[in-house]
C-alpha positions in Angstrom: -4.3 10.3 22.6 -0.8 8.9 22.9 -0.5 5.2 22.4 2.0 2.5 23.3 2.6 -0.9 21.7 4.1 -3.3 24.2 5.7 -6.2 22.5 6.4 -9.2 24.8 8.2 -12.3 23.5 9.3 -14.3 26.5 8.1 -17.9 26.7 8.3 -17.6 30.5 5.4 -15.2 30.7 5.0 -13.3 34.0 8.0 -15.2 35.4 10.3 -13.5 33.0 12.5 -10.8 34.2 12.0 -8.9 30.9 8.2 -9.2 31.3 8.4 -7.8 34.8 10.6 -4.9 33.6 8.2 -4.2 30.7 5.2 -4.3 33.1 7.0 -1.8 35.4 7.9 0.5 32.5 4.3 0.4 31.3 3.0 1.1 34.8 5.4 4.1 35.1 4.3 5.5 31.7 0.7 5.1 32.5 1.3 6.9 35.8 2.8 9.8 33.8 0.0 9.7 31.1 -3.4 8.5 32.3 -4.7 8.9 28.8 -2.1 6.4 27.4 -3.7 3.8 25.1 -1.9 0.4 25.5 -1.8 -2.4 23.0 -0.1 -5.6 24.2 1.3 -7.9 21.5 2.5 -11.2 23.2 4.5 -13.1 20.6 5.1 -16.0 22.9 1.3 -16.5 23.7 0.0 -15.6 20.2 2.8 -15.9 17.7 2.2 -14.7 14.1 2.1 -17.5 11.5 5.1 -18.1 9.3 4.8 -16.6 5.9 3.4 -19.0 3.4 3.3 -19.1 -0.4 0.0 -17.2 -0.5 1.5 -14.4 1.7 4.6 -14.2 -0.4 2.7 -14.0 -3.7 0.3 -11.4 -2.3 3.1 -9.2 -0.8 5.0 -9.3 -4.1 2.0 -8.4 -6.2 1.4 -4.8 -7.1 -1.3 -3.5 -4.7 -3.6 -2.5 -7.6 -3.2 -5.9 -9.2 -3.9 -8.2 -6.2 -6.7 -10.7 -6.6 -9.6 -11.0 -4.1 -8.0 -14.2 -2.8 -4.7 -12.4 -2.1 -6.2 -9.7 0.2 -6.9 -12.1 3.1 -3.3 -13.4 3.0 -2.1 -9.9 3.9 -4.8 -9.0 6.5 -2.7 -9.9 9.5 0.4 -8.3 8.1 -1.6 -5.1 7.5 -3.0 -5.2 11.0 0.5 -5.5 12.5 1.8 -2.7 10.4 -1.1 -0.5 11.6 -0.2 -1.3 15.2 3.3 -0.1 14.6 2.2 3.1 12.8 
């Protein structure tokens, strides 16, 4: 099944020209492919947190050497990477 990650970033929401253009493009693509799985990531409505010290330490640690406390610090990052993949 093909998938599409639609990243929106306008603080103006539906009033944004880019949001309307993106919605039109998504509608067109879905018209072409009814089986298209859509994932919307709205960075203005739900921004990811700024990296903190725990994230930096966990991301710099060798994956095999990360502590149990470091894994949650990378959970969102891993989820966002999976969306891109």
